[in-house]
C-alpha positions in Angstrom: 0.0 0.0 0.1 2.7 2.4 0.9 4.9 1.4 -2.0 1.9 2.2 -4.3 1.5 5.6 -2.8 5.3 6.3 -3.1 5.2 5.2 -6.7 2.3 7.5 -7.5 4.0 10.3 -5.6 7.3 9.8 -7.5 5.4 9.6 -10.9 3.5 12.8 -10.2 6.7 14.7 -9.2 8.4 13.5 -12.4 5.4 14.5 -14.4 5.4 17.9 -12.8 9.1 18.4 -13.6 8.7 17.4 -17.3 5.6 19.6 -17.7 7.5 22.5 -16.2 10.3 22.0 -18.6 8.0 21.7 -21.6 6.3 24.8 -20.4 9.5 26.9 -20.1 10.7 25.8 -23.4 7.4 26.7 -25.1 7.2 30.0 -23.2 10.6 30.9 -24.2 9.8 30.1 -27.9 6.6 32.0 -27.9 8.4 35.0 -26.2 11.0 35.0 -28.9 8.6 34.7 -31.6 6.7 37.8 -30.5 10.1 39.6 -30.2 11.6 38.5 -33.4 8.5 38.5 -35.8 8.0 42.2 -35.7 11.6 42.8 -36.4 11.8 40.3 -39.4 8.6 41.7 -40.8 9.9 45.2 -40.8 13.2 44.0 -42.3 11.4 42.1 -45.1 9.2 45.1 -45.9 12.2 47.5 -46.0 14.1 45.1 -48.2 11.2 44.7 -50.5 10.9 48.5 -50.8 14.7 49.2 -51.3 15.3 46.2 -53.6 15.8 47.2 -57.2 12.8 46.4 -59.4 13.6 43.8 -62.2 12.8 45.3 -65.6 11.3 43.2 -68.5 14.0 42.7 -71.2 13.2 44.3 -74.5 13.1 42.2 -77.6 16.5 43.5 -78.7 18.2 42.6 -75.5 16.6 39.1 -75.5 17.9 38.6 -79.1 21.3 39.7 -78.1 21.3 37.4 -75.1 20.2 34.4 -77.0 22.7 35.0 -79.9 
């Protein structure tokens, strides 16, 4: 009887430790996402605005490239 209670107690303690580690990892990941996503989004928008637009090749340029 006592060994069963001790086993359940140990299993409960181990489960709490595992869940706390999983919660800490997920909390850290979500926290980093909310800090990094806005910075990455702003950087992406700035790069899209500053990047040179690719122009269509004229027929003469295309003929020169293919020759």
